[in-house]
N, C-alpha and C positions, 0 to 999 in steps of 0.2 A: 430408399434402401440405405441402411446404416453403412457408414464408411468402414472399410477394413481397418483394424487397429484401434478402434474406439471402445473395445471391451473395457479397458481400464477407465476410460472416461465415464462409461456407464456405471461402473462400480462406485466411483467417487460421487457421481451425481445421485445415485440411489442411496448411498450412505448419508449424504448431506440431507436428503429429504427425510430419511429415517431419524436422523439426529436433530432435526428441527432447524436447519440452517437454510437460508434462501439460495445458496450456491455452493458448488463444490470447492471454490477457492479457499474456503475456511481451512482446509487441510494443508494448504500451502503455508498459511500463516502459522499453523500449529507446528509444522516442521521447522520453519524458519526460527520460531521462538525457542523451540527445543534445542536447536543447534547453536544459536547465537545469543541466547539468554537476553532477549530484547525487552521483555516487559518486566519491570520492577514493581515492587509493592508501592502503592500510593502514587504511581506515575501519572503525569499529565501527557496525554497522547493525542496526536492529530492524525486523522484518517482522511486522506485526500482521494476523491473518487470512490466514496464509500458505498454507493448503491450497488446491489440491492440491500446490503447490510450484513453479510456473513462475517466479515472481518470485525466490524463494529460490535456485533452481538457477542462474538467470542472474546474480544477485548473486555467488554463490560463484564462478562462472566469471570474472566481472569482477575479483574480488578475487585470483584466481589463487593460492590457498593462503596469502595474506597477509590482514591485517585479521581481522574477526570478524563473524559473523552470528548474532543471536538471533532465533528465530521462535516464534510462538504461534498456535494455532488449536484450535478444538473438535474438528476432524477430524485424522487422521494425514496426514503428508506422503507423497506418492507419488514421492519421490526418495530416493536413498541418503543417510541421515543420519549415517553413520559417517565423520564428518570432524572433524578436530581443531579447526577454526575455526567449527564450527556447534554451537549449543545450541538444541534444540527442546523446548518444553514444550506438551503437549497439555492444554488446559483453557480455561476461560472468562476472558477478559481482565479481567472485573470481580471475579474471585476474588482475595482478598488474598494467598493463597499463590502464585498465578501472578505477580502484580505483584511480590512479593518476589523470586521467582526471576529475573524480568526485570531488576529493579533491581540484583541481585548481579552481573550481567554488564555493566552500564553504567559510566559514561555513554556515550551514543551520539553519532555524528556525523550520522546520518541515520535518520529514522523513516519507514517506508513502509507503506502499507496499501491493499490492493485489496479489503478486506472489504466485503461487502454483505449486507443482510438477505435472508432467503428472501422472494421476492415473493409477494404475496397477490392481485394483480390490482387492489387498491385503491391508486391512485397516491398519494393523500394519506397513507395509512397507511405505505406503503412509503418515501416520502420522509421522513416523521417518524422512522422506524426508522433510515434511512440517516444522517440528521443526528445521531441519538443516538450512532451508532457513530463518526462523525467527531469529535464532541465528546470521546468517550472516547480516541480516538487523540491528539487535541490535549492532553488531560490527561496522557497518557503523555509526550508530547513536552515539555510544560511541566516535568515532573519529571525526566526522564532524558536530555534532549537538551542537549548542550554549547552554550554561546554560540557563534554563528557557524554552527551546524548547521541542517539543513533538514528539513522534514516534507512529505510528500505523501500525500493520502488520496482515495479515490474517494467521490464524493457523487452521490446521485440528486437532480437539480435539482427543487426545489419552492419553498416560500415562505421557507425559512430560510437560503439561501445567503448573502444579504447580511449577516446577523448573524454567520455563521461567518467570512466574509472580514473583517468589522470586528474580530472577536476576533483573527484572525491578524495584522492590521495593528498591533495593540497589542503583540504579542509578537515580531514579525519585521520586518526592514527592508523586505521585499517580500511582498505578498499577491497571489496570482494564481489564476485559474481557467483550465484548459486542457483541451481535448478532443482526445486523440490521434486520428490518422487511422484507426487500427485499431479504434476504437470503432464499433459499428454506427451507421449514420447515423440510424436511427429511435430509437436509445437515448436516454434522458433522463439518462444518466450523464455526469459530467465529473470532473475532478480538481482539488482545491484544493491550493495549495502555499504554505508559509511558508518563505521563503528568508532565511537569515542571522538566526538567533535573537538577539534583543537580550540584552545583559547585564542581570541583575536590577537 
């Protein structure tokens, strides 16, 4: 039986299928980009935790054959990867060889991540794992993001979001948390953003 309150989720999931995207998460990125002007013409973008590929597909459509997208995930992408301006590496973002491959295609103007841990039902454990992924995304951004560039990452809200935002404030002109409309209302996910990376 469908859970009460998931009508909105059904709407976005059905819309994604109709529009040709693998997952409903694409509308979250559309809203984030519209609000914060994340994607610039000819940008080099890194998508961490890219599978099944909705964010990557929409970024490629926005780039319109220009710019460049690098993507990484443990799982394969469910989109056409035979594109001149796409590099995909299937592997663990903590693997040094994966990091080396990503570095070779940088530096980047934008780092995005919709990555989330497999949920266990234990909120404390799930939020801890989510925070660890966000910290890894921020590590990538610290190394491979150009000054002036932006980072956005999904975060399960728990006890550590203040520390994460404090870290972002040190490295970026603006630190924000934002929950797109297409997130499920009962979800405890949000997105943290670092806008305009400071020069070292």
